[in-house]
VOGU-3710 file (C-alpha; in Angstrom, 3 decimals, decimal comma):
1> mkpktkktke> 0,000/0,000/0,000  1,077/3,618/-0,533  2,579/5,640/2,343  0,038/7,379/4,514  -0,960/10,675/2,990  -0,916/13,809/5,044  -4,370/14,598/6,408  -5,848/18,050/6,015  -6,566/20,163/9,034  -10,074/19,846/10,384
11> tkekvvkkkk> -12,642/22,053/8,765  -13,568/25,031/10,831  -16,668/27,164/10,857  -16,264/30,940/10,614  -16,733/32,869/13,825  -19,094/35,772/13,322  -18,934/38,846/15,530  -22,350/39,327/17,063  -24,078/42,370/18,405  -25,357/42,020/21,937
21> tdapverlkk> -28,798/43,266/20,913  -29,457/40,446/18,394  -31,024/37,123/19,368  -28,618/34,223/18,596  -30,670/32,729/15,745  -31,233/36,164/14,163  -27,482/36,812/14,247  -26,938/33,434/12,596  -29,498/34,204/9,848  -27,703/37,453/8,998
31> tvkkveieee> -24,409/35,581/8,720  -25,880/32,895/6,452  -27,447/35,456/4,106  -24,186/37,357/3,869  -22,218/34,214/2,910  -24,840/33,221/0,324  -24,626/36,614/-1,382  -20,850/36,343/-1,544  -21,119/32,878/-3,133  -23,684/34,029/-5,703
41> dsspsskksl> -21,234/36,653/-6,939  -18,577/34,039/-7,728  -18,176/32,653/-11,263  -19,718/29,223/-11,868  -17,633/26,366/-13,250  -18,167/25,441/-16,903  -18,497/21,711/-16,100  -20,317/19,942/-13,323  -18,537/18,020/-10,577  -19,844/14,858/-8,924
51> vivespgkik> -19,924/14,641/-5,133  -20,604/11,172/-3,689  -21,718/11,067/-0,068  -22,509/8,056/2,087  -26,066/8,818/3,144  -29,007/10,161/1,086  -29,874/12,379/4,044  -26,955/14,676/3,182  -27,862/15,254/-0,467  -30,293/18,132/0,024
61> tiskflgkny> -28,106/19,955/2,556  -24,863/19,698/0,574  -26,564/20,479/-2,760  -27,829/23,750/-1,288  -24,327/24,710/-0,155  -22,543/23,813/-3,427  -25,048/25,094/-5,977  -25,926/24,083/-9,525  -22,378/23,262/-10,670  -22,273/20,167/-8,494
71> vvrasighvr> -24,287/16,925/-8,651  -24,599/15,246/-5,241  -25,449/11,536/-5,021  -25,274/8,904/-2,270  -23,636/5,485/-2,269  -26,080/4,511/0,518  -23,324/2,957/2,592  -20,945/0,300/1,270  -21,241/-0,614/-2,414  -18,697/-3,443/-2,318
81> dlpakglgid> -17,909/-6,109/0,272  -16,741/-9,676/0,805  -19,105/-12,152/-0,866  -22,278/-13,158/0,978  -21,476/-16,830/0,360  -18,043/-18,322/0,850  -15,095/-17,027/2,866  -13,994/-14,531/0,212  -10,438/-14,429/1,582  -7,372/-16,066/0,056
91> vkngfepvye> -5,703/-17,063/3,321  -2,717/-18,695/1,598  -2,047/-15,619/-0,511  -1,534/-12,992/2,188  -5,211/-12,841/3,210  -6,086/-11,180/-0,079  -9,811/-10,325/-0,008  -12,194/-10,930/-2,885  -14,677/-8,074/-3,179  -17,889/-7,974/-5,138
101> iledkqkvvk> -20,515/-5,311/-5,729  -23,434/-5,830/-3,380  -26,531/-7,140/-5,104  -28,774/-4,333/-3,875  -26,248/-1,674/-5,002  -26,056/-2,632/-8,688  -28,357/0,226/-9,777  -26,566/2,711/-7,514  -23,174/1,786/-8,969  -24,496/1,968/-12,524
111> elkelakksd> -25,856/5,495/-11,961  -22,616/6,655/-10,321  -20,551/5,323/-13,231  -22,704/7,158/-15,771  -22,476/10,413/-13,784  -18,707/9,977/-13,359  -18,243/9,854/-17,145  -19,960/13,238/-17,512  -18,108/14,944/-14,627  -14,835/16,822/-14,766
121> kiylapdpdr> -14,095/16,115/-11,077  -15,309/13,461/-8,652  -15,292/14,215/-4,938  -15,633/11,218/-2,638  -17,268/12,447/0,582  -18,308/9,466/2,757  -18,153/9,865/6,553  -14,797/10,825/8,105  -13,922/7,472/9,726  -12,450/4,074/8,807
131> egeaiawhls> -15,655/2,827/7,214  -16,062/6,060/5,253  -12,480/5,882/4,028  -13,020/2,293/2,898  -16,212/3,270/1,050  -14,281/6,053/-0,709  -11,560/3,580/-1,734  -14,075/1,037/-3,059  -15,803/3,797/-5,052  -12,501/4,951/-6,535
141> eilgkpgktf> -11,680/1,377/-7,563  -15,103/0,889/-9,183  -15,238/4,259/-10,974  -11,664/4,005/-12,243  -11,004/7,741/-12,704  -7,661/8,213/-10,890  -6,788/11,573/-12,438  -9,965/13,353/-11,448  -11,057/11,585/-8,240  -10,463/13,289/-4,895
151> rivcneitkd> -11,224/12,474/-1,269  -12,838/15,206/0,828  -13,811/15,107/4,505  -15,634/17,456/6,831  -16,443/17,134/10,506  -19,750/18,975/10,116  -22,291/19,592/7,343  -22,188/23,389/7,202  -21,548/25,789/4,306  -18,070/26,783/5,433
161> aiknainnpr> -17,054/23,187/6,200  -18,241/21,894/2,805  -16,556/24,722/0,881  -13,347/24,225/2,845  -13,415/20,491/2,074  -13,892/21,112/-1,678  -10,990/23,573/-1,657  -8,719/21,163/0,252  -9,103/17,677/-1,257  -6,644/14,929/-0,434
171> eidkdlvaaq> -5,753/11,413/-1,530  -7,431/8,387/0,028  -5,720/7,427/3,280  -4,555/3,878/2,539  -3,692/3,231/6,197  -7,259/3,953/7,255  -8,458/1,647/4,483  -6,012/-1,046/5,609  -7,289/-0,824/9,196  -10,895/-1,208/8,046
181> qarrildrlv> -9,992/-4,069/5,736  -8,094/-5,835/8,522  -11,083/-5,499/10,853  -13,469/-6,799/8,190  -11,260/-9,801/7,372  -10,657/-10,515/11,056  -14,390/-10,510/11,786  -15,079/-12,679/8,712  -12,438/-15,240/9,754  -13,787/-15,521/13,294
191> gykispilwr> -17,453/-15,487/12,316  -17,181/-17,724/9,247  -15,046/-20,357/10,950  -16,735/-20,569/14,376  -20,377/-19,855/13,483  -20,979/-23,185/11,640  -19,819/-25,030/14,749  -22,299/-23,100/16,879  -25,096/-23,666/14,384  -24,557/-27,425/14,122
201> kiggksagrv> -24,128/-27,928/17,849  -26,695/-25,622/19,459  -28,394/-23,573/16,760  -26,394/-20,421/17,428  -26,436/-18,079/14,451  -23,090/-16,302/14,738  -20,006/-15,780/16,867  -18,804/-12,264/16,152  -15,530/-11,152/17,683  -16,776/-8,160/19,705
211> qsvalrliae> -20,368/-9,350/20,173  -19,112/-12,545/21,858  -17,196/-10,520/24,432  -20,264/-8,347/25,067  -22,331/-11,511/25,524  -19,732/-12,857/27,949  -19,955/-9,706/30,068  -23,739/-10,031/30,276  -23,639/-13,788/31,011  -20,975/-13,472/33,703
221> rekeinvfik> -22,883/-10,641/35,375  -25,972/-12,898/35,422  -23,943/-15,649/37,126  -22,789/-13,170/39,768  -26,416/-12,257/40,415  -27,507/-15,904/40,632  -24,842/-16,924/43,176  -25,134/-13,744/45,232  -26,028/-14,259/48,892  -27,554/-11,208/50,537
231> eeywsvhael> -26,306/-10,039/53,914  -28,312/-8,186/56,527  -27,076/-4,945/58,072  -28,577/-1,984/59,890  -28,130/1,756/60,095  -29,257/4,042/62,894  -30,636/7,519/62,275  -31,636/10,053/64,874  -34,154/12,856/64,449  -32,688/15,820/66,334
241> ekdkisflan> -33,907/19,340/66,973  -32,430/22,768/67,679  -34,261/26,118/67,675  -37,428/24,299/66,527  -35,653/23,067/63,395  -35,597/19,278/63,011  -32,823/17,459/61,152  -31,526/13,915/60,695  -28,129/12,523/61,643  -26,736/9,031/61,119
251> lhsyngktii> -24,727/6,917/63,549  -21,190/7,279/62,214  -19,179/5,477/64,889  -19,683/3,604/68,152  -17,092/2,923/70,816  -14,390/4,265/68,507  -15,328/2,011/65,575  -16,666/3,417/62,302  -20,031/1,988/61,246  -19,868/0,484/57,756
261> takgketkln> -22,294/-1,397/55,528  -22,031/-5,146/54,884  -20,339/-4,272/51,577  -17,272/-3,172/53,481  -14,619/-5,266/55,185  -14,646/-5,386/58,976  -11,375/-4,579/60,784  -10,360/-3,495/64,288  -11,313/0,072/63,317  -14,825/-0,507/61,984
271> mvlrdketvd> -17,946/-2,585/62,514  -21,140/-3,735/60,789  -24,452/-3,595/62,634  -25,574/-7,071/61,570  -28,777/-7,559/63,553  -31,593/-5,782/65,354  -30,402/-6,977/68,766  -27,114/-5,086/68,385  -28,970/-1,971/67,260  -31,448/-2,198/70,168
281> divkeikdep> -28,583/-2,479/72,655  -26,880/0,645/71,255  -30,128/2,629/71,154  -30,989/1,591/74,706  -27,535/2,639/75,931  -27,474/6,119/74,359  -31,137/7,199/74,402  -30,728/8,988/77,740  -27,292/10,450/76,940  -27,045/14,179/76,151
291> fivnnveere> -26,562/14,923/72,443  -23,822/17,572/72,270  -22,205/19,148/69,204  -18,623/17,917/69,127  -17,336/19,571/65,953  -18,575/21,937/63,210  -16,763/22,283/59,911  -17,600/24,600/57,014  -16,010/23,697/53,699  -16,093/25,428/50,328
301> sqknpfppfi> -15,698/23,360/47,187  -16,350/23,595/43,497  -17,782/21,284/40,864  -16,301/21,350/37,389  -18,309/20,749/34,213  -17,881/17,568/32,228  -16,233/17,630/28,792  -18,337/17,682/25,596  -19,855/14,401/24,509  -18,042/11,618/22,740
311> tstlqraaan> -20,016/8,782/21,147  -20,133/6,558/24,214  -21,031/9,310/26,715  -23,796/10,590/24,422  -25,193/7,063/24,171  -25,069/6,655/27,953  -26,566/10,067/28,678  -29,486/9,572/26,295  -30,090/6,076/27,693  -30,100/7,298/31,305
321> vfgypvkkvm> -32,012/10,541/30,807  -34,499/9,548/28,092  -34,374/5,737/28,135  -33,326/5,604/24,459  -31,647/2,459/23,084  -28,139/3,021/21,741  -29,269/2,279/18,171  -31,968/4,960/18,376  -29,533/7,544/19,765  -27,170/7,038/16,834
331> kiaqelyegi> -30,003/7,246/14,313  -31,173/10,586/15,733  -27,608/11,926/15,926  -27,070/10,912/12,272  -30,139/12,955/11,267  -28,864/16,000/13,159  -25,426/15,628/11,554  -26,727/15,195/7,995  -28,958/18,252/8,034  -32,339/19,557/9,169
341> eigeegpvgl> -34,484/22,149/7,383  -34,349/25,249/9,635  -36,818/27,818/8,273  -35,240/30,515/6,115  -31,785/29,113/6,781  -32,709/25,941/4,872  -31,125/22,518/5,476  -28,063/22,594/7,719  -26,127/20,094/9,804  -26,792/20,865/13,456
351> isymrtdsir> -24,040/18,822/15,106  -20,511/17,741/14,283  -19,661/14,142/13,387  -21,201/11,806/15,965  -18,697/8,900/15,899  -15,716/10,128/17,862  -13,673/9,379/20,965  -12,107/12,838/21,256  -13,138/15,486/23,818  -11,362/18,398/22,147
361> iskeaqdeck> -13,192/21,211/20,378  -11,958/23,794/17,890  -10,835/27,284/18,916  -13,668/28,705/16,805  -16,218/26,759/18,851  -14,531/27,896/22,073  -14,599/31,531/20,982  -18,248/31,329/19,970  -19,154/29,785/23,337  -17,188/32,460/25,171
371> eyvlntfgke> -19,056/35,280/23,467  -22,410/33,550/24,043  -21,668/33,047/27,781  -20,502/36,644/28,246  -23,548/38,038/26,429  -26,094/35,721/28,046  -24,871/35,154/31,611  -22,120/37,683/32,328  -18,355/37,546/32,771  -18,508/35,819/36,174
381> yypkearvfk> -19,903/32,740/34,403  -16,858/32,372/32,153  -13,619/30,810/33,498  -10,342/32,703/33,487  -9,387/30,964/30,260  -11,023/28,602/27,787  -11,338/25,053/29,081  -9,256/22,395/27,370  -10,063/18,791/28,252  -7,628/15,895/28,055
391> sksknvqdah> -8,808/12,319/27,684  -7,862/9,847/30,414  -8,158/6,894/28,048  -4,983/5,478/26,495  -6,503/4,249/23,239  -8,102/7,463/21,973  -7,833/7,871/18,194  -8,614/11,618/18,364  -9,533/11,733/14,669  -12,390/14,218/15,070
401> eairptsilr> -13,651/16,813/17,479  -16,067/16,038/20,272  -19,785/15,960/19,439  -20,955/19,559/19,540  -23,493/21,863/17,900  -22,142/23,372/14,694  -23,078/26,747/16,165  -23,920/27,575/19,776  -26,126/30,341/18,328  -28,719/27,755/17,292
411> vpsqikqyls> -30,365/27,705/20,699  -32,554/24,577/21,140  -35,679/26,488/22,186  -35,449/28,749/19,116  -35,256/25,904/16,590  -37,512/23,460/18,442  -40,346/23,967/15,933  -38,194/22,471/13,158  -37,215/19,323/15,071  -39,066/16,163/16,025
421> tdqykiyrli> -39,433/15,499/19,741  -36,558/12,994/19,709  -34,306/15,273/17,642  -34,973/18,164/19,995  -34,123/16,125/23,091  -30,807/14,876/21,691  -29,860/18,261/20,238  -30,629/20,007/23,524  -28,507/17,469/25,409  -25,534/18,071/23,064
431> werllasqma> -25,990/21,850/23,052  -26,234/22,133/26,839  -23,245/19,858/27,340  -20,982/21,956/25,088  -22,126/25,230/26,632  -21,644/23,929/30,172  -18,167/22,627/29,300  -17,031/26,197/28,548  -18,510/27,826/31,663  -17,210/28,554/35,152
441> ssklltnsve> -17,318/25,939/37,888  -20,206/25,904/40,333  -19,366/26,694/43,962  -20,673/24,745/46,943  -20,699/25,344/50,687  -20,922/22,257/52,903  -21,556/22,335/56,653  -20,558/19,104/58,420  -21,481/18,488/62,043  -20,415/15,813/64,563
451> ikagkamfht> -22,747/15,183/67,495  -21,623/13,039/70,439  -23,962/10,924/72,590  -22,058/8,754/75,085  -20,004/6,219/73,095  -21,818/7,121/69,880  -20,898/9,766/67,319  -23,524/11,001/64,844  -22,813/12,841/61,583  -24,897/15,186/59,475
461> satkitfygf> -24,164/17,668/56,712  -25,924/20,146/54,447  -24,700/21,453/51,102  -25,944/24,500/49,249  -24,944/26,057/45,956  -23,413/29,492/46,447  -22,699/30,056/42,732  -24,390/28,065/39,966  -21,733/28,491/37,305  -22,114/25,907/34,518
471> lkafdvssde> -25,351/24,574/36,054  -27,044/27,636/34,548  -26,631/26,001/31,146  -29,219/23,318/31,810  -32,936/23,646/31,137  -33,502/20,351/32,957  -32,212/19,706/36,478  -28,455/19,421/36,674  -28,719/16,002/38,329  -30,674/14,635/35,366
481> aiaeeeeeek> -28,493/16,253/32,736  -25,275/14,698/34,041  -26,840/11,455/35,254  -24,673/9,268/33,075  -21,484/10,485/34,773  -22,725/9,783/38,302  -24,483/6,468/37,724  -21,848/4,247/39,282  -22,132/3,204/42,918  -19,825/5,386/44,960
491> ntgevldeei> -20,618/3,792/48,329  -17,736/1,446/49,046  -18,904/0,563/52,566  -19,196/3,832/54,454  -22,626/4,835/55,763  -23,330/8,133/53,993  -24,839/11,197/55,628  -28,533/11,874/55,175  -29,352/14,397/52,447  -30,145/17,566/54,417
501> selpllkvkd> -31,170/20,801/52,727  -30,922/22,980/55,822  -29,346/22,798/59,272  -29,970/25,077/62,251  -27,128/27,265/63,466  -24,942/24,867/65,457  -21,851/25,595/67,524  -19,459/23,342/69,419  -20,863/22,306/72,851  -24,446/23,154/71,808
511> kvklnqfdpk> -26,944/20,670/73,170  -29,550/19,340/70,754  -32,798/17,566/71,537  -33,407/13,922/70,590  -36,898/13,449/69,159  -36,641/9,792/68,116  -34,440/7,056/66,701  -35,089/5,531/63,291  -33,189/2,236/62,905  -33,320/0,862/59,350
521> qhfteppsrf> -32,804/-2,695/58,131  -30,862/-3,178/54,899  -29,658/-6,064/52,761  -26,741/-6,049/50,408  -27,835/-6,205/46,794  -26,326/-8,138/43,904  -24,654/-6,226/41,095  -27,156/-4,725/38,683  -27,710/-6,268/35,287  -26,146/-4,330/32,464
531> neaslvkrle> -28,362/-1,992/30,509  -27,252/-0,594/27,166  -25,634/2,445/28,777  -23,634/0,533/31,388  -22,594/-2,129/28,838  -21,196/0,570/26,533  -19,342/2,058/29,489  -17,820/-1,301/30,439  -16,773/-2,097/26,858  -15,153/1,321/26,632
541> elgigrpsty> -13,307/0,802/29,940  -11,956/-2,516/28,674  -10,869/-0,949/25,376  -13,144/-3,240/23,367  -14,894/-1,938/20,269  -14,876/1,589/18,935  -17,474/4,408/18,738  -18,937/3,100/15,494  -19,370/-0,481/16,759  -21,333/-0,238/20,022
551> aatistildr> -24,816/0,155/18,525  -24,282/-2,688/16,036  -22,826/-4,975/18,719  -25,815/-4,593/21,045  -28,324/-4,889/18,202  -26,698/-8,131/17,014  -26,824/-9,983/20,334  -30,455/-8,918/20,752  -31,409/-9,909/17,204  -29,682/-13,297/17,579
561> kyvikidkka> -31,792/-13,958/20,709  -28,625/-14,420/22,770  -29,841/-11,635/25,044  -33,253/-10,290/25,998  -34,359/-7,119/27,725  -36,104/-7,395/31,066  -38,538/-4,548/31,734  -37,322/-3,046/28,440  -33,966/-2,064/29,966  -31,906/-4,722/31,756
571> laptklgdav> -29,923/-7,112/29,546  -30,019/-10,801/30,475  -28,714/-13,850/28,593  -31,154/-16,382/27,170  -30,572/-20,136/27,499  -29,176/-20,025/23,958  -26,892/-17,124/24,878  -25,580/-19,040/27,895  -24,948/-22,111/25,735  -23,148/-20,076/23,062
581> igllvdhfpk> -20,820/-18,289/25,459  -20,244/-21,502/27,413  -19,104/-23,262/24,246  -16,883/-20,345/23,235  -15,260/-20,028/26,667  -14,609/-23,784/26,828  -13,201/-24,193/23,324  -12,094/-20,706/22,195  -11,120/-19,060/25,517  -8,452/-16,828/23,992
591> yvdydftakm> -10,831/-15,286/21,457  -13,423/-14,205/24,022  -10,814/-12,997/26,489  -11,203/-9,315/27,391  -7,503/-8,442/27,252  -6,963/-10,305/23,975  -9,910/-8,534/22,298  -8,688/-5,155/23,554  -5,203/-5,961/22,195  -6,738/-6,697/18,782
601> esnlddveea> -8,356/-3,239/18,828  -4,972/-1,752/19,655  -3,385/-3,676/16,759  -5,983/-2,244/14,365  -5,088/1,235/15,623  -1,431/0,450/14,898  -2,370/-0,492/11,323  -4,196/2,832/10,945  -1,145/4,700/12,212  1,179/2,746/9,861
611> kqkwdemlsv> 2,961/1,110/12,805  2,052/-2,388/11,620  1,174/-4,002/8,286  -2,369/-5,331/8,066  -1,488/-8,715/6,549  1,250/-9,342/9,134  -1,218/-8,593/11,936  -3,691/-11,104/10,478  -0,979/-13,730/10,034  0,005/-13,480/13,717
621> fyepfsanlk> -3,650/-13,945/14,635  -4,605/-16,702/12,201  -1,916/-19,346/12,760  -2,859/-20,161/16,409  -6,534/-19,560/15,628  -6,504/-22,170/12,869  -4,877/-24,752/15,150  -7,405/-23,981/17,914  -10,239/-24,351/15,391  -9,151/-27,855/14,309
631> kaqadlqnie> -8,835/-29,002/17,924  -12,257/-27,583/18,835  -13,902/-29,301/15,857  -12,498/-32,652/16,964  -13,388/-32,139/20,630  -16,944/-31,039/19,903  -17,768/-34,196/17,951  -18,460/-36,146/21,141  -19,665/-33,340/23,387  -23,278/-33,302/24,506
641> iksehncpvc> -24,769/-30,123/25,910  -27,169/-31,204/28,617  -30,125/-29,048/29,584  -31,786/-28,918/33,000  -34,905/-30,564/31,537  -35,884/-34,245/31,401  -37,758/-35,915/28,579  -41,527/-35,791/29,250  -41,905/-39,212/27,589  -39,057/-41,406/28,865
651> gkhmllkggr> -37,617/-39,284/31,681  -34,043/-39,153/30,356  -32,239/-35,819/30,142  -32,766/-33,547/27,160  -29,890/-32,224/25,049  -29,593/-28,772/23,518  -29,213/-29,158/19,772  -29,136/-27,005/16,667  -31,522/-27,354/13,766  -32,752/-25,718/10,610
661> fgpflgcsdy> -35,027/-23,383/12,551  -32,694/-22,733/15,448  -32,058/-24,446/18,810  -34,306/-27,147/20,269  -34,235/-29,850/22,942  -33,934/-33,474/21,835  -34,056/-36,606/23,955  -30,649/-38,104/24,794  -32,096/-41,571/24,047  -32,537/-40,786/20,343
671> ptcktvlnln> -33,323/-42,690/18,095  -35,161/-44,911/20,595  -37,017/-41,840/21,869  -37,669/-39,138/19,283  -39,168/-36,547/21,636  -38,395/-32,980/20,605  -39,231/-29,755/22,480  -39,196/-26,389/20,715  -37,897/-23,393/22,605  -39,336/-19,923/23,078
681> kegdplppak> -37,245/-16,763/22,612  -35,996/-16,957/26,227  -34,750/-20,511/25,580  -37,354/-22,256/27,724  -39,125/-25,348/26,323  -42,615/-24,932/24,981  -45,279/-27,271/26,379  -45,157/-30,822/24,918  -47,757/-31,988/22,426  -50,999/-33,367/23,838
691> esdqkcpkce> -54,113/-34,947/22,436  -56,961/-32,616/21,518  -60,657/-33,342/21,250  -60,630/-32,445/17,549  -60,507/-34,875/14,622  -58,461/-34,462/11,472  -60,662/-32,949/8,732  -58,953/-35,213/6,154  -58,753/-38,658/7,771  -60,730/-38,350/11,038
701> stmllkhgry> -57,697/-39,353/13,156  -57,035/-37,738/16,522  -55,132/-34,452/16,363  -52,307/-33,343/18,664  -52,089/-29,802/20,039  -48,513/-28,622/19,435  -46,504/-25,440/19,938  -44,330/-24,160/17,124  -42,392/-21,068/16,060  -45,610/-19,209/15,269
711> gqylqctsee> -47,746/-20,377/18,181  -50,135/-23,303/18,690  -51,270/-25,633/15,909  -52,980/-29,001/15,489  -51,302/-31,946/13,754  -52,827/-35,253/12,713  -51,463/-38,306/14,563  -51,614/-40,465/11,434  -48,130/-41,044/9,987  -49,649/-41,190/6,472
721> ckhtvsvvks> -51,591/-37,913/6,887  -49,707/-35,487/9,184  -52,214/-32,773/8,219  -51,801/-29,520/10,209  -54,367/-26,906/11,158  -53,662/-23,565/12,830  -55,372/-22,908/16,158  -57,796/-20,022/15,890  -58,231/-17,850/18,981  -61,567/-16,158/18,597
731> tgikcpnegc> -62,447/-12,882/20,281  -66,164/-13,643/19,961  -66,686/-10,483/17,912  -68,399/-10,517/14,530  -66,531/-8,808/11,694  -67,679/-5,158/11,576  -67,431/-4,928/7,773  -70,846/-4,889/6,143  -71,770/-8,104/4,324  -68,956/-10,166/5,908
741> dgeivekrsr> -69,929/-13,248/7,921  -66,463/-13,769/9,466  -65,348/-13,101/13,026  -62,365/-11,315/14,508  -59,597/-13,748/15,547  -56,105/-13,388/16,986  -53,294/-13,570/14,392  -49,527/-13,053/14,180  -47,712/-10,992/11,594  -44,600/-12,291/9,825
751> fgktfygcss> -42,578/-10,183/12,284  -44,180/-11,969/15,261  -46,466/-9,102/16,301  -49,969/-10,030/17,506  -52,929/-8,422/15,751  -56,623/-9,149/15,245  -58,163/-9,742/11,834  -61,136/-11,268/10,070  -61,305/-15,081/9,876  -62,594/-14,783/6,279
761> wsktkctavf> -59,472/-13,060/4,973  -58,238/-16,156/3,102  -61,588/-16,456/1,306  -62,827/-12,898/0,796  -59,710/-10,797/1,540  -61,727/-8,934/4,186  -59,629/-6,004/5,407  -60,975/-5,724/8,972  -57,937/-5,497/11,255  -57,141/-4,194/14,769
771> wtkpipekcp> -53,717/-3,760/16,350  -55,147/-3,719/19,887  -57,521/-6,333/21,263  -61,195/-5,586/20,441  -63,781/-6,293/23,154  -67,510/-7,006/22,656  -68,626/-3,534/23,696  -69,655/-0,589/21,551  -68,331/2,943/21,874  -71,019/5,074/23,594
781> eckshltlke> -70,164/8,023/21,336  -69,798/6,578/17,796  -71,072/2,964/18,199  -67,813/1,469/16,863  -66,122/-1,387/18,732  -63,927/-0,692/21,748  -60,418/-2,114/22,207  -58,263/-2,813/25,268  -54,849/-1,210/24,919  -52,152/-2,599/27,211
791> ttkitqiqct> -48,637/-1,159/27,343  -46,096/-0,560/30,094  -47,244/3,061/30,225  -51,008/2,893/29,770  -53,824/0,394/30,160  -57,081/1,769/28,844  -60,187/1,052/26,836  -60,495/3,219/23,749  -62,456/3,504/20,510  -61,220/1,572/17,463
801> kpkecsykre> -61,364/4,830/15,484  -59,066/7,134/17,527  -58,641/9,611/14,657  -62,392/10,152/14,437  -63,484/9,505/18,032  -61,619/10,525/21,204  -63,475/8,217/23,606  -61,223/6,449/26,133  -61,458/5,350/29,765  -59,759/3,210/32,388
811> ptkeelekyg> -60,811/-0,488/32,414  -62,505/-1,938/35,458  -60,947/-4,861/37,346  -63,604/-7,154/35,923  -62,835/-6,056/32,335  -59,120/-6,550/32,832  -59,650/-10,028/34,282  -61,963/-10,966/31,395  -60,200/-9,416/28,398  -56,653/-8,669/29,598
821> sgrfkpeeva> -53,485/-10,472/28,582  -52,527/-11,277/32,167  -49,389/-9,100/32,025  -50,964/-6,580/34,385  -52,685/-7,617/37,603  -56,275/-6,422/38,098  -55,387/-4,974/41,506  -52,900/-2,636/39,804  -55,769/-0,946/37,990  -57,712/1,685/39,885
//
């Protein structure tokens, strides 16, 4: 490959001097109009140039900035990749990959080739990361126009950034391409070689390099939870009073020993209150002792703002504050980056590139923030000098700036009307975070008090904000806005002071009144299951994966049914997930090891920085991997994966096996016993087949009630017939369509979603359909049917025509018992 080409400096947006009297958005509009007039005066090119971007969402925005002399088209992601079938890698010939144009991109490539022939210049403008660089390289190879093809990159989709990129093209960075190619080949080798073993043995669909490590984290956390033994401990709180002001204090030490929770380790200097008897003895001993102030300490401190968002911290913040899945966060951020139509200003990218691990921002952004803070809040809210943040992580690539608004002048509240609810929430989070990062620290005043009662020492404290500083940047509460940074458990064993908002004026030797004791029983809790936010954080701490991979990694293990969400948040392994990671840990321990996977990420970074050749890196990996693979294939021939279930027919244990339609349980006494149990999405066996009271409509034999991938069905017991009939769950409601004699029955879509449709659809194509369960009651306002809507947020009865009729009400307990799904208990409904 060619030597690494020198990268251009990051594109920078012009800083516009603003008058204090103008609103931020109005000042921005004036700037935009001025730039547009200047561009209109320039001479147009005689020939058109082709600009190829990665996403169609950028076309409108970039076309507006470049004008009529440029044609902007999208590759819609990768146009070329390793073949869908076959390894596609010549391992013996230096891991040379075989690329082919993706089947669904044939028309795209054809159009781009035709446009390239008519263009005097071709600008390749996919995203500024490894994947984008690889897409640009593939496009250049396909188009074959080396003399007039240029690579351009920009960190944000704004007029100045796009113009600057066009004026400063560069060659394709072959080291970036090599790093992406090495990652792709590495993932193909691991997945293509191990996945067939998983499929044949247990029905696992894939064994991706990073996804397997993520699955291991989740599975091992679940094991910790399952073996956890809770421990009892107590805390003692006293309600005290001085000058008619009541306040709480906690027992901090007794007889010279500090009181700690059962999480801590007991020594000669501390103790755990393990039972009520111990607490009662202490309370009895000190209840008649005078409570006297032993020490008062006043301490000033300051809280510094957090740096601007990087990919992982944005994902965690949005997950903690709004409950958004990582995949959704990245989709919204992509929309904000590509461009949103903002009134007279037109389409414009609102944030900088959203896949980054850098916390630095440009001087232009710093200067713009400084002026905004001085104009909006005053000089006391700006630090002595601009804040510069340094990453604590060792493996930061630092290829792009932090995630920030392209202009701090686009205040969220002033452009809210142009954004969807989700876009507004994410944009506001990013905007507030950048602004806060460039503001003065907040100042706190903490009063801590020690109160002695015999052998016992009680503690209490109160903290108030004396100067808000950067907290002024947040529309929402500061605690919520920075939740993702304070989520981890900070209590390592010490009993923390009660949260007190106000204390009376207390001085040493003051006597305070005891109103009552409030002993509290506690139990240690197991570690929490990972949610998407905490899993991203842990992967980042281990150095596994990169900003662009987290969303895809989590989506994959969920889609493969290796992991499920409990209560829509907590991640837990399924039986299949446990079996997959168990097999990988037993037979491929090195390749699901945390340190090894992190080292592979570091090696890919070395390839990008031209410190290591990509084929040499793969060679070092593949030789021991190939030997391990052969050994595992031989070992797994005779391995049986036992389940915790016994055969319902012969009583022998059931084995987990893989089949055409995924994992299932088969009797270990096969072929003598051919009992098979299908599994649900959690990996639990479905009920075994049983005789029904229905006869086969073809041969009159008895029919068995069975459970399959799509629910219950009936199958004839005759070996010659084997006729099947789907089980119809009737709602007892006649089809509402005039002239139809069918009834409404429960059905499942091809995506597994339950809906309710007419039983005569197969005969008459009747279109009656409901996505919530209809009940045999009529709407009192429009006489249509009513439905019972059950979600985690609402449970209500509403009209089947919500666009035309607004009738809705809470269901009664009787209605919920009769028509409900059973997910929500009747007593939970008022």
